[in-house]
Biopython code that builds the backbone (N, CA, C, O; Angstrom):
import numpy as np
from Bio.PDB.StructureBuilder import StructureBuilder

atoms = [
    (1, "UNK", "N", (25.489, -5.542, -22.312)),
    (1, "UNK", "CA", (24.079, -5.423, -22.049)),
    (1, "UNK", "C", (23.904, -4.807, -20.677)),
    (1, "UNK", "O", (24.667, -5.094, -19.755)),
    (2, "UNK", "N", (22.907, -3.969, -20.547)),
    (2, "UNK", "CA", (22.588, -3.314, -19.289)),
    (2, "UNK", "C", (21.211, -3.767, -18.844)),
    (2, "UNK", "O", (20.287, -3.853, -19.653)),
    (3, "UNK", "N", (21.076, -4.054, -17.569)),
    (3, "UNK", "CA", (19.786, -4.437, -17.010)),
    (3, "UNK", "C", (19.274, -3.312, -16.120)),
    (3, "UNK", "O", (20.032, -2.741, -15.336)),
    (4, "UNK", "N", (18.006, -2.999, -16.241)),
    (4, "UNK", "CA", (17.360, -2.022, -15.371)),
    (4, "UNK", "C", (16.371, -2.803, -14.519)),
    (4, "UNK", "O", (15.485, -3.475, -15.046)),
    (5, "UNK", "N", (16.524, -2.714, -13.202)),
    (5, "UNK", "CA", (15.708, -3.533, -12.300)),
    (5, "UNK", "C", (15.111, -2.686, -11.189)),
    (5, "UNK", "O", (15.586, -1.592, -10.886)),
    (6, "UNK", "N", (14.059, -3.222, -10.594)),
    (6, "UNK", "CA", (13.502, -2.691, -9.359)),
    (6, "UNK", "C", (13.569, -3.818, -8.334)),
    (6, "UNK", "O", (13.437, -4.993, -8.677)),
    (7, "UNK", "N", (13.771, -3.452, -7.101)),
    (7, "UNK", "CA", (13.842, -4.445, -6.036)),
    (7, "UNK", "C", (12.516, -4.509, -5.304)),
    (7, "UNK", "O", (11.805, -3.511, -5.184)),
    (8, "UNK", "N", (12.198, -5.684, -4.822)),
    (8, "UNK", "CA", (10.978, -5.832, -4.035)),
    (8, "UNK", "C", (11.108, -5.047, -2.737)),
    (8, "UNK", "O", (12.208, -4.826, -2.231)),
    (9, "UNK", "N", (9.981, -4.638, -2.218)),
    (9, "UNK", "CA", (9.959, -3.866, -0.990)),
    (9, "UNK", "C", (10.606, -4.659, 0.147)),
    (9, "UNK", "O", (10.309, -5.836, 0.350)),
    (10, "UNK", "N", (11.481, -4.001, 0.871)),
    (10, "UNK", "CA", (12.132, -4.640, 1.995)),
    (10, "UNK", "C", (13.369, -5.448, 1.645)),
    (10, "UNK", "O", (13.944, -6.098, 2.518)),
    (11, "UNK", "N", (13.795, -5.424, 0.382)),
    (11, "UNK", "CA", (14.988, -6.156, -0.021)),
    (11, "UNK", "C", (16.074, -5.180, -0.441)),
    (11, "UNK", "O", (15.808, -4.013, -0.729)),
    (12, "UNK", "N", (17.287, -5.676, -0.470)),
    (12, "UNK", "CA", (18.395, -4.859, -0.939)),
    (12, "UNK", "C", (19.379, -5.746, -1.673)),
    (12, "UNK", "O", (19.508, -6.932, -1.367)),
    (13, "UNK", "N", (20.064, -5.178, -2.630)),
    (13, "UNK", "CA", (21.079, -5.893, -3.395)),
    (13, "UNK", "C", (21.963, -4.864, -4.074)),
    (13, "UNK", "O", (21.530, -3.753, -4.379)),
    (14, "UNK", "N", (23.193, -5.246, -4.303)),
    (14, "UNK", "CA", (24.111, -4.371, -5.011)),
    (14, "UNK", "C", (24.198, -4.818, -6.465)),
    (14, "UNK", "O", (23.728, -5.896, -6.828)),
    (15, "UNK", "N", (24.802, -3.976, -7.282)),
    (15, "UNK", "CA", (24.989, -4.313, -8.695)),
    (15, "UNK", "C", (25.808, -5.597, -8.822)),
    (15, "UNK", "O", (25.478, -6.470, -9.624)),
    (16, "UNK", "N", (26.859, -5.708, -8.043)),
    (16, "UNK", "CA", (27.726, -6.888, -8.108)),
    (16, "UNK", "C", (26.986, -8.159, -7.698)),
    (16, "UNK", "O", (27.191, -9.215, -8.297)),
    (17, "UNK", "N", (26.135, -8.067, -6.692)),
    (17, "UNK", "CA", (25.361, -9.240, -6.247)),
    (17, "UNK", "C", (24.395, -9.707, -7.324)),
    (17, "UNK", "O", (24.235, -10.908, -7.540)),
    (18, "UNK", "N", (23.750, -8.763, -8.001)),
    (18, "UNK", "CA", (22.803, -9.129, -9.050)),
    (18, "UNK", "C", (23.514, -9.760, -10.244)),
    (18, "UNK", "O", (23.017, -10.728, -10.819)),
    (19, "UNK", "N", (24.657, -9.227, -10.614)),
    (19, "UNK", "CA", (25.421, -9.801, -11.730)),
    (19, "UNK", "C", (25.900, -11.199, -11.365)),
    (19, "UNK", "O", (25.833, -12.105, -12.195)),
    (20, "UNK", "N", (26.383, -11.395, -10.143)),
    (20, "UNK", "CA", (26.837, -12.719, -9.694)),
    (20, "UNK", "C", (25.678, -13.712, -9.693)),
    (20, "UNK", "O", (25.854, -14.867, -10.081)),
    (21, "UNK", "N", (24.497, -13.275, -9.263)),
    (21, "UNK", "CA", (23.308, -14.126, -9.261)),
    (21, "UNK", "C", (22.993, -14.599, -10.679)),
    (21, "UNK", "O", (22.711, -15.776, -10.903)),
    (22, "UNK", "N", (23.045, -13.668, -11.634)),
    (22, "UNK", "CA", (22.769, -14.016, -13.038)),
    (22, "UNK", "C", (23.816, -14.974, -13.594)),
    (22, "UNK", "O", (23.476, -15.912, -14.316)),
    (23, "UNK", "N", (25.075, -14.746, -13.268)),
    (23, "UNK", "CA", (26.147, -15.606, -13.793)),
    (23, "UNK", "C", (26.047, -17.032, -13.273)),
    (23, "UNK", "O", (26.464, -17.968, -13.956)),
    (24, "UNK", "N", (25.501, -17.212, -12.077)),
    (24, "UNK", "CA", (25.326, -18.561, -11.526)),
    (24, "UNK", "C", (24.212, -19.322, -12.231)),
    (24, "UNK", "O", (24.228, -20.552, -12.270)),
    (25, "UNK", "N", (23.237, -18.593, -12.794)),
    (25, "UNK", "CA", (22.035, -19.228, -13.306)),
    (25, "UNK", "C", (21.832, -19.116, -14.815)),
    (25, "UNK", "O", (20.948, -19.770, -15.368)),
    (26, "UNK", "N", (22.641, -18.293, -15.487)),
    (26, "UNK", "CA", (22.451, -18.048, -16.919)),
    (26, "UNK", "C", (23.753, -18.291, -17.668)),
    (26, "UNK", "O", (24.832, -18.331, -17.078)),
    (27, "UNK", "N", (23.629, -18.450, -18.974)),
    (27, "UNK", "CA", (24.813, -18.527, -19.822)),
    (27, "UNK", "C", (25.549, -17.185, -19.728)),
    (27, "UNK", "O", (24.920, -16.133, -19.614)),
    (28, "UNK", "N", (26.865, -17.232, -19.777)),
    (28, "UNK", "CA", (27.668, -16.029, -19.574)),
    (28, "UNK", "C", (27.298, -14.916, -20.562)),
    (28, "UNK", "O", (27.240, -13.748, -20.175)),
    (29, "UNK", "N", (27.050, -15.258, -21.824)),
    (29, "UNK", "CA", (26.753, -14.223, -22.818)),
    (29, "UNK", "C", (25.389, -13.569, -22.606)),
    (29, "UNK", "O", (25.123, -12.511, -23.178)),
    (30, "UNK", "N", (24.528, -14.170, -21.804)),
    (30, "UNK", "CA", (23.210, -13.598, -21.523)),
    (30, "UNK", "C", (23.207, -12.684, -20.301)),
    (30, "UNK", "O", (22.244, -11.947, -20.088)),
    (31, "UNK", "N", (24.255, -12.719, -19.507)),
    (31, "UNK", "CA", (24.314, -11.954, -18.261)),
    (31, "UNK", "C", (24.554, -10.469, -18.533)),
    (31, "UNK", "O", (25.286, -10.113, -19.456)),
    (32, "UNK", "N", (23.940, -9.614, -17.731)),
    (32, "UNK", "CA", (24.176, -8.179, -17.899)),
    (32, "UNK", "C", (25.585, -7.802, -17.452)),
    (32, "UNK", "O", (26.139, -8.403, -16.532)),
    (33, "UNK", "N", (26.150, -6.806, -18.111)),
    (33, "UNK", "CA", (27.468, -6.293, -17.707)),
    (33, "UNK", "C", (27.321, -5.228, -16.633)),
    (33, "UNK", "O", (28.179, -5.081, -15.763)),
    (34, "UNK", "N", (26.215, -4.483, -16.706)),
    (34, "UNK", "CA", (25.926, -3.468, -15.698)),
    (34, "UNK", "C", (24.466, -3.567, -15.295)),
    (34, "UNK", "O", (23.632, -4.077, -16.044)),
    (35, "UNK", "N", (24.171, -3.076, -14.114)),
    (35, "UNK", "CA", (22.807, -3.103, -13.588)),
    (35, "UNK", "C", (22.473, -1.712, -13.058)),
    (35, "UNK", "O", (23.268, -1.100, -12.345)),
    (36, "UNK", "N", (21.301, -1.228, -13.409)),
    (36, "UNK", "CA", (20.806, 0.042, -12.885)),
    (36, "UNK", "C", (19.590, -0.265, -12.021)),
    (36, "UNK", "O", (18.615, -0.846, -12.498)),
    (37, "UNK", "N", (19.645, 0.122, -10.760)),
    (37, "UNK", "CA", (18.538, -0.139, -9.830)),
    (37, "UNK", "C", (17.699, 1.127, -9.735)),
    (37, "UNK", "O", (18.210, 2.206, -9.436)),
    (38, "UNK", "N", (16.409, 0.979, -9.994)),
    (38, "UNK", "CA", (15.473, 2.105, -9.936)),
    (38, "UNK", "C", (14.382, 1.824, -8.912)),
    (38, "UNK", "O", (14.124, 0.676, -8.549)),
    (39, "UNK", "N", (13.755, 2.893, -8.458)),
    (39, "UNK", "CA", (12.641, 2.759, -7.510)),
    (39, "UNK", "C", (11.409, 2.182, -8.189)),
    (39, "UNK", "O", (10.697, 1.363, -7.607)),
    (40, "UNK", "N", (11.158, 2.614, -9.428)),
    (40, "UNK", "CA", (9.992, 2.143, -10.179)),
    (40, "UNK", "C", (10.277, 2.246, -11.670)),
    (40, "UNK", "O", (11.108, 3.045, -12.101)),
    (41, "UNK", "N", (9.585, 1.436, -12.444)),
    (41, "UNK", "CA", (9.673, 1.483, -13.897)),
    (41, "UNK", "C", (8.458, 2.227, -14.435)),
    (41, "UNK", "O", (7.356, 2.063, -13.912)),
    (42, "UNK", "N", (8.639, 3.048, -15.477)),
    (42, "UNK", "CA", (7.490, 3.775, -16.034)),
    (42, "UNK", "C", (6.522, 2.799, -16.707)),
    (42, "UNK", "O", (6.931, 1.942, -17.490)),
    (43, "UNK", "N", (5.245, 2.944, -16.390)),
    (43, "UNK", "CA", (4.236, 2.035, -16.926)),
    (43, "UNK", "C", (3.078, 2.811, -17.549)),
    (43, "UNK", "O", (2.813, 3.961, -17.198)),
    (44, "UNK", "N", (2.395, 2.147, -18.484)),
    (44, "UNK", "CA", (1.195, 2.721, -19.097)),
    (44, "UNK", "C", (0.012, 2.463, -18.173)),
    (44, "UNK", "O", (0.154, 1.832, -17.126)),
    (45, "UNK", "N", (-1.145, 2.953, -18.569)),
    (45, "UNK", "CA", (-2.354, 2.741, -17.776)),
    (45, "UNK", "C", (-2.727, 1.259, -17.691)),
    (45, "UNK", "O", (-3.388, 0.840, -16.741)),
    (46, "UNK", "N", (-2.308, 0.467, -18.678)),
    (46, "UNK", "CA", (-2.617, -0.968, -18.667)),
    (46, "UNK", "C", (-1.521, -1.799, -18.003)),
    (46, "UNK", "O", (-1.631, -3.022, -17.927)),
    (47, "UNK", "N", (-0.458, -1.139, -17.519)),
    (47, "UNK", "CA", (0.576, -1.843, -16.779)),
    (47, "UNK", "C", (1.790, -2.276, -17.582)),
    (47, "UNK", "O", (2.683, -2.931, -17.046)),
    (48, "UNK", "N", (1.837, -1.916, -18.873)),
    (48, "UNK", "CA", (2.996, -2.291, -19.689)),
    (48, "UNK", "C", (4.138, -1.298, -19.440)),
    (48, "UNK", "O", (3.902, -0.112, -19.210)),
    (49, "UNK", "N", (5.366, -1.796, -19.490)),
    (49, "UNK", "CA", (6.528, -0.941, -19.278)),
    (49, "UNK", "C", (6.744, -0.058, -20.502)),
    (49, "UNK", "O", (6.715, -0.536, -21.636)),
    (50, "UNK", "N", (6.959, 1.229, -20.264)),
    (50, "UNK", "CA", (7.193, 2.187, -21.345)),
    (50, "UNK", "C", (8.685, 2.201, -21.664)),
    (50, "UNK", "O", (9.454, 2.974, -21.093)),
    (51, "UNK", "N", (9.073, 1.329, -22.590)),
    (51, "UNK", "CA", (10.489, 1.140, -22.914)),
    (51, "UNK", "C", (11.124, 2.391, -23.506)),
    (51, "UNK", "O", (12.302, 2.662, -23.271)),
    (52, "UNK", "N", (10.355, 3.149, -24.269)),
    (52, "UNK", "CA", (10.931, 4.345, -24.885)),
    (52, "UNK", "C", (11.382, 5.347, -23.819)),
    (52, "UNK", "O", (12.336, 6.092, -24.044)),
    (53, "UNK", "N", (10.714, 5.376, -22.666)),
    (53, "UNK", "CA", (11.131, 6.272, -21.591)),
    (53, "UNK", "C", (12.415, 5.783, -20.930)),
    (53, "UNK", "O", (13.199, 6.589, -20.431)),
    (54, "UNK", "N", (12.635, 4.475, -20.922)),
    (54, "UNK", "CA", (13.872, 3.925, -20.380)),
    (54, "UNK", "C", (15.040, 4.197, -21.324)),
    (54, "UNK", "O", (16.167, 4.398, -20.872)),
    (55, "UNK", "N", (14.781, 4.205, -22.628)),
    (55, "UNK", "CA", (15.830, 4.412, -23.625)),
    (55, "UNK", "C", (16.199, 5.881, -23.804)),
    (55, "UNK", "O", (17.318, 6.192, -24.212)),
    (56, "UNK", "N", (15.277, 6.775, -23.506)),
    (56, "UNK", "CA", (15.451, 8.201, -23.798)),
    (56, "UNK", "C", (16.783, 8.779, -23.300)),
    (56, "UNK", "O", (17.443, 9.468, -24.078)),
    (57, "UNK", "N", (17.218, 8.544, -22.053)),
    (57, "UNK", "CA", (18.486, 9.155, -21.612)),
    (57, "UNK", "C", (19.689, 8.697, -22.421)),
    (57, "UNK", "O", (20.660, 9.444, -22.540)),
    (58, "UNK", "N", (19.657, 7.510, -22.973)),
    (58, "UNK", "CA", (20.779, 6.973, -23.724)),
    (58, "UNK", "C", (20.794, 7.475, -25.168)),
    (58, "UNK", "O", (21.836, 7.453, -25.822)),
    (59, "UNK", "N", (19.642, 7.924, -25.664)),
    (59, "UNK", "CA", (19.557, 8.392, -27.044)),
    (59, "UNK", "C", (19.652, 9.917, -27.146)),
    (59, "UNK", "O", (19.742, 10.451, -28.251)),
    (60, "UNK", "N", (19.634, 10.621, -26.023)),
    (60, "UNK", "CA", (19.712, 12.092, -26.080)),
    (60, "UNK", "C", (21.028, 12.503, -26.729)),
    (60, "UNK", "O", (22.090, 11.969, -26.407)),
    (61, "UNK", "N", (20.941, 13.444, -27.634)),
    (61, "UNK", "CA", (22.127, 13.956, -28.307)),
    (61, "UNK", "C", (22.556, 13.142, -29.526)),
    (61, "UNK", "O", (23.571, 13.450, -30.150)),
    (62, "UNK", "N", (21.797, 12.116, -29.864)),
    (62, "UNK", "CA", (22.126, 11.347, -31.071)),
    (62, "UNK", "C", (20.984, 11.475, -32.066)),
    (62, "UNK", "O", (19.918, 11.997, -31.739)),
    (63, "UNK", "N", (21.213, 10.996, -33.274)),
    (63, "UNK", "CA", (20.173, 11.088, -34.300)),
    (63, "UNK", "C", (19.197, 9.929, -34.244)),
    (63, "UNK", "O", (18.263, 9.874, -35.043)),
    (64, "UNK", "N", (19.394, 8.988, -33.305)),
    (64, "UNK", "CA", (18.453, 7.879, -33.135)),
    (64, "UNK", "C", (18.709, 6.672, -33.998)),
    (64, "UNK", "O", (17.918, 5.728, -33.982)),
    (65, "UNK", "N", (19.789, 6.671, -34.750)),
    (65, "UNK", "CA", (20.069, 5.507, -35.592)),
    (65, "UNK", "C", (21.221, 4.697, -35.062)),
    (65, "UNK", "O", (21.585, 3.682, -35.655)),
]
sb = StructureBuilder()
sb.init_structure("model")
sb.init_model(0)
sb.init_chain("A")
sb.init_seg("    ")
for serial, (resi, resn, name, xyz) in enumerate(atoms, 1):
    if name == "N":
        sb.init_residue(resn, " ", resi, " ")
    sb.init_atom(name, np.array(xyz, "f"), 0.0, 1.0, " ", f" {name:<3s}", serial, name[0])
structure = sb.get_structure()
C-alpha cells in the first residue's frame, strides 16, 4: 500500500519517519509500505480530494483493468 500525504506548514518528516509512526500506532498490515509527500492534494470546488487525479500516473500505459 502506498500513502500520499501533505505535511502541515512548518513541519517536516521523512518517508521512514512516517512509516515508523504508523507502525507504532496501527496494525502492521494496515501500515503503508511507501509514502509520497506532496505539496498539495488536488481538490474539487467543494473541497473533496480528486482521487482519479492521484491514480492517473499509476494507470498511464495500462488498459485500466
